[in-house]
C-alpha angles and dihedrals in degrees: 000000000000118000117211132190113236110227100252094134101058130112120267115254126175102164090094126054108265091230091071098027115131113245092240084080134052122217098214143027109167126186091354143082140214128239125214091277094053094252115147121237133184111254116250116278131231116258122196113263112147115023123241125254142130092319105114131224117322110254096181145353130196139177109221103211100195093049096035087227130142111218124194127182119203138147091010092301132111115224135192111213127214124216087251093055098260119145127221114192107228098166111146112261111270093006133113124192117226114270122230097016120109114252121231122208140198134165145198130189093288110036151002116244125209133194133173105160104308137058119337112260121203131190120196095170090275089265121148121242130207139186111250128217089269094057096252130124120260131186124220111241098173127034114247147137112264125246140150094276093056098044111119127264103003102040117104093236103029096118091065091061105028143047129191114267094185117226123062122253123241111251120267120210113291125187137174112254124238089264089065093228109070127072118219127201123214112236099168119046113238146143111251118239139208134100122272128179144179110258125219089265094054097254123121123249134190126220113247098172126037112242148144108258122246134161089267096063099040111125119268106354101048118097092234102033095118091062088063109029141045128194111263100199095171094056116099105187133040140148128244122277113257129197118238095026126130108232122195139206125236120270098192107042113119115270108350098053115096095234099028091125089065091066107025141049130198108254112235111234100046131254116004102157142040094203107128121220115256131199119237090027124133106236117196146186117222096206132018087227099082136214142186100042143087139280107036124199130204099206142031146135131303119270141207127247098244102182105126092225092060110098113250096205107064130151100168133042136180145167128231131161095344095310123115103220129195144161128245110231114250096011141084091239125120116194130199136194126235111282113281089355108090093174093056120080138173123207091228097054103097142092132208120239096200112142092131096018087252124156109241103251096173134023122197134179122203137135087018088293129114117224115204110195124196131173094271106029148355124243126198128219134184143187104266092182095244118050080025098230128035138161116283099235113231093014110116140134119208092202114082128187134269095180111044093193094049088084110113129169110223135144087018093296145075130269125189147143117263128206091276090061092248122137111238138196119204111229109184099316094327127093120231123197114235100165098076094117090056103026094111090051098046094041088053092059113106096227132005099165091108094052113137124200132207136181118228122183109178125164093340095314113117113196134169107218115207119198120199109189098178096052094033097232135126118204126188127209113203103218091194099047096028087227135123138237138179121229121195145146116259114230103206090190095062096022091233138115115252126192115291115266095240121097096176140358128218135176112229093204096186090058097034090233134130109221127200124203117216126244087204121101088238087072100219118179114207140185114240102227130185091205096053114090099192139052101247089317097321119116122261108215107205112196132181120184127187133212119258106293119209100159090233098305137074092212120114116273134185118229103222100173141349120206118197123197107206140150111265139173098067094113127165094263131249123005136075122250120258116262127198137175114251128223086260091059091249122126118249130195122215112245100177130035113250146141105247126249128170091265092065102044114121119273108348097052117100093232103029095122090067090062108028140046126191103259143098141080109240110046122174141186117308112231127192120243092022124138108238121189132207102190084194127088119226135200109220126209136178138169144202124211130222095353095295111169098242131063120229126247115292117258122202135220116204109240088194138231120289108298098022097121106167102133102196119075124179136205122187140208101020101170141254126298144151097218124002134195119207136203128194117195134186118188099153116102099249131103116276128212109165108186123163129003115193124186125200109210139182116214111225134198090052095292113155118192117235115249 
């Protein structure tokens, strides 16, 4: 009798109807993946990391390498995660991130920058910065009150409190205080207040006591003028004194103004300027990260880029050659910051990527080039050292993008979905289609414009995970094997696969963990773990389905025996399976955990075979609504013949208690067919390695196989 291998090691292909699919392909592998030998494994499970709550779905995660910080954005808030799964809300004061829009991230040496449709948010750890005695920038690493001993880089103890942050800061406003000996640094931009007038002698005077003007208090002829005014020799402009006017004193002059401390801090290090404070003057800070004052802090919330020239509707950000770069939503414009100063912008610092008059839907920076992707095409720009950015002549891609967040950098190149709904790989400047096995499926989706892509490389398995929120699907492209899978979440109540629970995937490199942000409103964050066989306790139902198998002939054939090579001996631990006596007086052993109903009573229940097998030595009375335990995992399989609409009953293969390591299992006398389609299913929470499946057949109707 000939023995034939069933095609359980073949790539997945859904571009052809599975009824006519050649057996060198399989039509489905759900919640699993293949190794290099073609063996089928269960996909990694979801292990609890950050607890659920009223956080909302996760719209983005990013590991900030410089700051060794894991960022998560969910429910409009920005969180810093601890290695133990704790969350700290670092959302900028008064700001809410967009909800339901993928966040994009970039970083430089000082901060991580976040965009998802609104203003750019940045997080530098919340630490204060200062300018050291050498004119360079320093970052606070320990909270303290500044003094000469802590001043970088001349103080005796400065290295305890500061670390080098590289480039110098631009200067903030500095003035000499009213005592004439202390310098004050502006840390909140404002226009200074207080009345000033021209005196009768032509000099300028500043109000020092609020009052209603009369002839007696006019400077300098009024008998009481010195009670209300002082000479302001540094002032250069002022209006004429007028009788019957209320004149006010300053509230923000250091240190005589009532609220001066809201706007100024004492500069550590003493007097460094002779510039006098002026009323009616615009005082500014050059960088929201302050310097030259006490106290200093080492942590705080994220902040907004507030420069009015910076776009306020931004979906994509990137860094190149010291410039922070972003798109402006709905336009072809790409804006950039001042060099080495990502918080400073100029309204004239932009270029237009408009070869096809496309709006820039996605902006990507790699290989010191800027890719500007529109719906119809992709333009390339580079730093020419002058403008500073100009179009890279001869560099152009005729395939645009339909899903801006489908871009993913993997294998040292870009992958994305173009306007024809095909998944592409960039080779040189040329796009190559890699989605052919799934084109019919993807192009049949009603909308993929919200597709989001993530790279996951776990234990030597590189995958691109594609999330499709509108159509509620998750597809996986295997970068090593160039094949496709579907991942989902099995709903046992409806017996259907729903979209996988993940909404994004991120590698927390400092913790060596792959984190998964939830699509659920409860906002869980999980660890993706190869050694976890459930999704946070929910079953993972791994399914492999073959094409119709006819073994080279459409003649009838009898399936005498099927042998399956599979990993065994990973049982559920201690305990013996439940046994009951069936209605036929035979003994049956539980093969799947369940709470009993009439439908699963052996052998009169309509579904009893799914839960029981004839075996055992003790038996006992079967009782309804009783919890029965198997303590043994099983691999299920079923088939349907000759493309009939219904699948047959599930059969099971005992995967053994712990330590039972025999790898070949056998089932005999499996019926007659012309062409048969097989499904192998593992729902029990044990590892799966499905290797070879071999069938012994007998050809009928006088057919003899050619030798």
